FIKEDO-872617 format. One line per 2 residues: number of its first residue (from 1); for each residue x, y, z of N, C-alpha, C, CB. Coordinates in steps of 0.05 Angstrom, whole numbers, plus 5000, padded with zeros to 4 digits. Glycine has a CB too. Example, Ala and Ser with C-alpha at 12.3 -4.5 7.8 and 13.67 -1.06 7.14 Angstrom:
// residues 2
1> 5264,4886,5156,5246,4910,5156,5264,4934,5156,5226,4911,5181  5257,4955,5142,5273,4979,5143,5258,5001,5157,5282,4988,5114 .
***
This chain:
// residues 137
1> 6183,8866,1995,6208,8860,1981,6225,8886,1981,6202,8851,1951  6246,8888,1979,6263,8906,1965,6283,8909,1935,6277,8908,1982 .
3> 6290,8873,1940,6294,8873,1909,6279,8871,1889,6306,8857,1903  6287,8888,1864,6270,8891,1835,6265,8871,1819,6280,8907,1816 .
5> 6279,8838,1831,6271,8832,1804,6246,8810,1825,6301,8816,1777  6245,8813,1846,6238,8793,1861,6204,8813,1871,6266,8783,1889 .
7> 6182,8801,1865,6153,8815,1874,6132,8790,1891,6136,8828,1842  6122,8799,1910,6100,8788,1915,6065,8808,1914,6109,8776,1944 .
9> 6058,8789,1891,6024,8790,1891,6011,8782,1904,6012,8781,1875  5988,8788,1916,5980,8776,1933,5989,8753,1948,5964,8773,1926 .
11> 6008,8746,1949,6019,8734,1976,6023,8710,1956,5997,8730,2008  6032,8717,1923,6049,8702,1904,6075,8714,1907,6039,8702,1875 .
13> 6098,8695,1907,6122,8699,1901,6126,8698,1865,6138,8678,1918  6134,8719,1868,6143,8719,1835,6175,8727,1828,6123,8741,1817 .
15> 6202,8713,1817,6232,8720,1822,6236,8711,1787,6253,8699,1852  6257,8732,1780,6258,8739,1754,6294,8746,1735,6237,8765,1757 .
17> 6304,8739,1731,6335,8738,1721,6321,8736,1702,6359,8718,1727  6351,8769,1680,6355,8770,1658,6380,8764,1662,6347,8791,1645 .
19> 6383,8753,1624,6417,8742,1615,6419,8747,1587,6423,8705,1619  6449,8763,1581,6441,8766,1550,6455,8735,1549,6457,8798,1526 .
21> 6455,8730,1519,6453,8696,1514,6488,8701,1497,6414,8681,1486  6502,8694,1509,6530,8692,1484,6529,8681,1462,6552,8677,1490 .
23> 6544,8695,1437,6542,8676,1415,6556,8646,1423,6556,8690,1390  6567,8656,1443,6579,8610,1440,6566,8592,1445,6602,8594,1459 .
25> 6530,8605,1458,6515,8591,1470,6505,8573,1448,6497,8607,1485  6502,8598,1416,6503,8591,1394,6494,8559,1393,6529,8598,1385 .
27> 6491,8542,1384,6501,8502,1367,6477,8502,1338,6486,8459,1400  6462,8517,1339,6453,8506,1312,6453,8535,1287,6418,8492,1318 .
29> 6445,8524,1267,6439,8540,1247,6426,8570,1251,6423,8524,1232  6430,8587,1232,6409,8615,1244,6423,8630,1278,6368,8596,1254 .
31> 6445,8626,1282,6448,8623,1321,6436,8617,1349,6455,8641,1330  6418,8599,1337,6389,8589,1348,6408,8575,1383,6369,8556,1318 .
33> 6397,8576,1400,6417,8569,1424,6388,8550,1436,6433,8603,1450  6396,8528,1437,6371,8497,1442,6357,8501,1472,6392,8457,1445 .
35> 6345,8491,1469,6320,8487,1491,6323,8487,1530,6310,8453,1483  6349,8472,1525,6368,8473,1557,6381,8492,1562,6390,8454,1562 .
37> 6385,8508,1549,6396,8534,1561,6375,8550,1582,6401,8555,1535  6353,8558,1567,6325,8569,1583,6329,8551,1607,6291,8562,1567 .
39> 6324,8530,1600,6319,8506,1627,6336,8499,1653,6321,8479,1617  6362,8520,1641,6384,8515,1660,6380,8544,1680,6418,8513,1643 .
41> 6380,8565,1666,6372,8575,1685,6347,8585,1697,6383,8587,1684  6326,8564,1686,6305,8556,1707,6313,8543,1737,6288,8535,1693 .
43> 6337,8530,1735,6348,8517,1746,6353,8544,1783,6373,8505,1723  6369,8555,1762,6368,8580,1778,6358,8600,1800,6366,8588,1767 .
45> 6342,8612,1778,6313,8618,1794,6302,8607,1808,6295,8619,1784  6289,8575,1812,6288,8566,1832,6299,8561,1854,6284,8556,1829 .
47> 6327,8563,1849,6333,8561,1862,6335,8583,1892,6346,8553,1849  6331,8611,1876,6334,8627,1888,6307,8631,1903,6345,8645,1873 .
49> 6288,8631,1889,6259,8625,1898,6255,8602,1921,6241,8615,1871  6268,8588,1922,6265,8563,1945,6287,8569,1974,6276,8527,1927 .
51> 6304,8597,1967,6314,8608,1988,6300,8625,2003,6332,8618,1981  6295,8637,1976,6268,8662,1990,6248,8655,2008,6248,8675,1969 .
53> 6234,8631,1994,6210,8625,2009,6216,8601,2041,6188,8610,1983  6237,8591,2031,6243,8565,2051,6267,8551,2069,6239,8549,2038 .
55> 6291,8575,2053,6313,8588,2070,6335,8557,2055,6304,8590,2116  6319,8556,2043,6339,8522,2029,6338,8521,1995,6318,8483,2040 .
57> 6365,8520,1978,6354,8516,1960,6345,8501,1949,6360,8520,1952  6327,8475,1951,6314,8466,1943,6324,8439,1922,6303,8486,1937 .
59> 6310,8421,1910,6306,8407,1893,6289,8406,1868,6304,8393,1903  6293,8411,1851,6269,8418,1822,6260,8383,1831,6288,8428,1775 .
61> 6247,8363,1825,6231,8346,1830,6221,8348,1796,6211,8353,1857  6206,8358,1780,6194,8358,1759,6185,8373,1741,6182,8351,1762 .
63> 6190,8385,1719,6184,8389,1703,6165,8388,1686,6193,8384,1700  6138,8396,1679,6110,8386,1656,6105,8415,1641,6073,8371,1675 .
65> 6090,8399,1632,6080,8415,1602,6097,8437,1591,6051,8430,1605  6121,8436,1592,6148,8437,1577,6147,8460,1548,6154,8402,1566 .
67> 6134,8480,1537,6135,8491,1514,6154,8515,1505,6113,8497,1510  6165,8504,1473,6193,8522,1474,6161,8530,1441,6243,8503,1469 .
69> 6157,8557,1454,6136,8563,1437,6148,8585,1408,6111,8577,1460  6174,8596,1417,6196,8613,1403,6226,8608,1401,6195,8636,1414 .
71> 6248,8607,1371,6269,8615,1389,6293,8629,1403,6272,8609,1388  6303,8626,1409,6324,8630,1437,6351,8642,1409,6335,8588,1463 .
73> 6357,8661,1417,6388,8664,1385,6402,8673,1398,6389,8686,1355  6420,8672,1393,6453,8685,1409,6439,8712,1408,6492,8683,1388 .
75> 6462,8726,1418,6454,8748,1425,6422,8768,1431,6467,8754,1411  6400,8740,1439,6379,8753,1454,6384,8774,1486,6361,8727,1459 .
77> 6371,8773,1495,6368,8780,1529,6343,8769,1535,6368,8814,1540  6345,8740,1551,6325,8725,1558,6311,8735,1594,6337,8692,1553 .
79> 6290,8735,1587,6286,8739,1618,6272,8719,1625,6273,8763,1627  6280,8711,1647,6259,8675,1658,6246,8680,1682,6282,8641,1669 .
81> 6231,8687,1682,6206,8680,1710,6192,8664,1720,6187,8688,1712  6193,8657,1741,6175,8639,1762,6150,8656,1778,6197,8627,1786 .
83> 6139,8641,1784,6114,8649,1810,6113,8632,1815,6087,8660,1809  6101,8630,1838,6079,8608,1865,6053,8606,1851,6071,8625,1904 .
85> 6053,8575,1843,6011,8571,1848,6008,8550,1862,5987,8563,1818  6030,8535,1877,6011,8525,1892,6039,8513,1919,5987,8499,1871 .
87> 6024,8511,1947,6049,8506,1962,6032,8488,1986,6070,8538,1973  6051,8453,1974,6040,8440,1998,6079,8425,2017,6010,8408,1983 .
89> 6068,8401,2032,6074,8414,2060,6115,8414,2043,6062,8385,2100  6112,8402,2028,6147,8405,2024,6152,8410,1987,6166,8366,2035 .
91> 6124,8408,1970,6130,8421,1946,6119,8445,1944,6124,8409,1926  6129,8454,1925,6133,8490,1916,6113,8482,1882,6183,8507,1909 .
93> 6108,8483,1877,6093,8494,1848,6100,8513,1821,6074,8508,1856  6110,8526,1814,6114,8556,1800,6117,8541,1767,6149,8579,1814 .
95> 6092,8569,1764,6097,8576,1728,6112,8586,1725,6081,8589,1710  6126,8579,1703,6159,8589,1692,6154,8594,1667,6187,8567,1692 .
97> 6165,8619,1653,6159,8635,1630,6188,8642,1615,6142,8662,1638  6198,8643,1604,6220,8656,1592,6212,8668,1577,6239,8645,1581 .
99> 6222,8703,1564,6212,8717,1546,6244,8738,1529,6185,8736,1563  6233,8729,1504,6258,8745,1496,6251,8779,1489,6271,8729,1468 .
101> 6283,8794,1508,6266,8823,1513,6269,8841,1508,6262,8832,1529  6310,8827,1484,6322,8844,1461,6336,8828,1451,6336,8869,1465 .
103> 6338,8829,1432,6342,8817,1394,6377,8834,1386,6302,8838,1361  6379,8820,1372,6409,8833,1356,6405,8849,1338,6427,8814,1341 .
105> 6397,8863,1323,6391,8866,1294,6413,8871,1271,6373,8887,1293  6432,8856,1271,6447,8852,1254,6444,8875,1227,6443,8825,1249 .
107> 6434,8867,1217,6417,8893,1188,6424,8925,1189,6373,8895,1192  6425,8929,1215,6434,8954,1221,6449,8962,1228,6427,8963,1230 .
109> 6468,8939,1236,6498,8947,1235,6504,8923,1258,6507,8984,1244  6531,8918,1254,6542,8896,1263,6536,8890,1298,6571,8901,1255 .
111> 6541,8900,1309,6520,8903,1340,6496,8917,1352,6531,8911,1356  6490,8920,1338,6461,8941,1340,6435,8910,1347,6451,8965,1297 .
113> 6409,8927,1362,6397,8917,1380,6375,8929,1398,6413,8910,1392  6356,8903,1382,6328,8930,1395,6305,8922,1417,6304,8942,1366 .
115> 6304,8942,1423,6282,8920,1448,6256,8905,1438,6265,8942,1474  6248,8893,1452,6219,8864,1444,6205,8887,1460,6218,8818,1462 .
117> 6174,8902,1445,6163,8910,1457,6125,8903,1434,6180,8941,1464  6126,8885,1443,6117,8865,1465,6143,8844,1466,6086,8848,1456 .
119> 6164,8840,1493,6179,8807,1482,6167,8790,1470,6188,8788,1502  6177,8767,1466,6164,8743,1446,6168,8727,1470,6181,8732,1413 .
121> 6152,8702,1475,6148,8692,1494,6163,8668,1486,6123,8692,1501  6186,8654,1488,6199,8641,1484,6196,8605,1497,6216,8657,1490 .
123> 6190,8601,1519,6184,8574,1537,6168,8577,1554,6205,8562,1553  6147,8564,1556,6132,8557,1593,6136,8549,1590,6111,8555,1612 .
125> 6127,8536,1623,6134,8506,1644,6122,8514,1656,6159,8494,1659  6107,8477,1672,6108,8483,1709,6130,8466,1716,6079,8471,1730 .
127> 6136,8463,1744,6159,8462,1749,6150,8463,1790,6178,8488,1730  6163,8435,1795,6151,8425,1828,6179,8421,1832,6127,8392,1833 .
129> 6181,8440,1850,6210,8438,1872,6203,8428,1899,6226,8469,1879  6219,8405,1916,6219,8398,1938,6236,8410,1958,6222,8377,1936 .
131> 6245,8415,1983,6243,8426,2004,6256,8410,2027,6218,8431,2007  6272,8403,2041,6260,8379,2069,6249,8400,2089,6289,8356,2089 .
133> 6246,8380,2097,6224,8380,2122,6236,8397,2135,6216,8354,2140  6232,8411,2156,6252,8428,2170,6236,8416,2204,6250,8470,2159 .
135> 6203,8404,2201,6198,8394,2228,6190,8424,2252,6229,8375,2236  6189,8444,2225,6182,8480,2252,6152,8477,2239,6205,8529,2241 .
137> 6139,8460,2227,6110,8475,2210,6093,8456,2221,6107,8477,2170 .
***
C-alpha cells in the first residue's frame, strides 16, 4: 500500500492518524483533555480501516478493555493506531492504541514543544466493528 499511514505486516492491516490537540478541547485543570477525545479519533480511524478492508465504513459494535494510561493535554500531538487482529464473517477486531508523540513545553517558551522519544502510551483498547454481509464471500 502506498499510503504511509497504512501498512500491511504479515497480512495484517495497520492504520494510523495523527492530530494536534487544540487548546479548545481542554476541559480540566492542567490543560487535560477527556478520554472521549481519543476514542472519537479511533472512530475515524476504524472507519478508514473498514473502507480499506471491506469497501464499507462499518459500524463500531464494541470497545473492551479501554485503559487510559497517561494524560492527553492541549498542545499534544497524538497518534491513534489500529491493527487488525481477527477477522470474522462480518466482524473485525482491532487492537487500538493512542500515543502522545509531541508535547508542548511552556517552560522553554510560549510556543515551545518537544518530540517525545519514546512516545507516551496514553490509551489502549480492543475494538470490534461490523460490516454488512455483501453475499460475495
